[in-house]
C-alpha angles and dihedrals in degrees: 000000000000107000121227126210133195120341125245118271126184097342133038122211133194125200118194110193104192136169094251104026143012115221129191123188124184119194141175121228108233125217091256091055096257125121131239119198113231102167134037129182132163133171138178108271119244129177093023124109125176090343095307128107110245098166113029095191092054091044091052090053092053093046094048092049094050095044093045091053091050092047092051092051093047092041092226140093119241129205105172124058137173106234131202127234112203107145131121110277102057111143126213119193135172112216130187118203132179129194137169114257109249097219142009094291135029112266137187087262091058090053091048091050095050092047090049089051091052093049091049090055093063102033116122140162093249100049136045125212110244102173135012112190123188107224100180142329136227126207120194090336096314106127137207097033110163098195120011096179111131093014122125119240147112108227117050119190130184135196107211134187110211123190120198135186131198110274091224091057092053094045093050092050091045091051091049091052092047090056087053091051092249133128124216099229092176138002121215127181114240097232090060097043092050089055091053089054101044113024126091118228091244091053091052090049099046097039132273142173116222117204116191108193109202133173099263104019141011118228126208130200131174124207128187133155087018090295136108107244106169142015132182143157129230113203094227127092143154091285090065090056090051091049091050090053093048091052097040096047098034092236135127124275091247093051091045091054091049092049091049092050097045103033109010127114137173093217129050126239132199091251097057096094092053097044107090121202129193110236113191110220125226111273098012122124131226091270089069092056112131095023096098106059118169132176116259088238089075090062092047091047090058098039100046100060092051093048091047089051090052096052092042089055089050092050090049093050091050092049095047091049091049091240100116094089096033091057092057123211098306125104126178120198123202138149130086095283091056089073092073109118113261096017094119093049093049092047090051092053098044098040096037093222141110109273132196132179115235139197122196117269113265120261125200109268095019112141119226091239091064100036099085130105091272090070099050095109092048093051090045091056090056088053090049091050090047092054092044092051093049090049091052092048090046091051094048096046096078095265091153087086091052115109114259094241091053091048090055092050090051091047091050092053091047091052097045106037 
């Protein structure tokens, strides 16, 4: 099981360790429960591939640089961070558990027991449980109960969504952070945190698929009934498109990225054959600039198959998991790679759903440079840390004496705002 360290105190910090960049946000929790960003740091990612650490020394250098920049801006030193998990290997399982109610009515202890039973059913030596979400409860055969506390019954059942991550992944990230003098206070999977940042409450309630297109991987999460029901990772990201262009056009990675950004598209147009683009060849100098003109259709011809492969893999994963119908007809795209021209149109055609592009919701103190789709997961982790901190304060403030109806009202506000 993923171990947790000390809780957050005055500040909350999020550390997004991605395949293309490492981002650190530091924020203060305001009196009204909102967050205000006080420190921002981001650095090119090194030693990370597809969400996994492949060179711990390089990864430490990137993490230290991002955290140090955020600490300087915030004028404080942080020790505890909420850290993302977004590598290949995440597991998403739906578990149904049933237990006998210990007393006359369902209590907090009964809920804790049934969740512990569900967690125990999926625990293994190779994987750690990262999240355990209660989807719905049943009581004596009555289904779709959102909160059974205080209700009378004998048989309590729970439908749980449990997300796991490889133990080795978590240990490697924890070791990397320890070398940087940081503690992983909480882990959160990227598909879930991106949903917290980008999705509207109505979308989560009615059914939606969130697709976060990163540099090394693309993460998928499904929400319905206000709950997270499914998460998965596809091992294709924007970096694979760049690599395809570099190989197909015999140019450098940096030039391929520039060509993709300025001239690339996931869908063809009638003008592509006439639009000529200069493609610098590997090893040539600036004097040769303009001597290697190619039609834009060559770029599109390389980009489109890879993007189609990505969305077809996503469609297949949703169908195999039985989530295609549950998720409804709504898809939300975010992440840096979603900004490629034509991505929304291609996703609409391949997935057969309504698609919108999303940026994370704005937070007080958030600079424009770090408010784009590429920072959705980072912003979502701050929201996760905010909710976690409020829950801990709520739990330690003597709320056990609070009437049950009032506790439910407080819980509703925490989950919806």
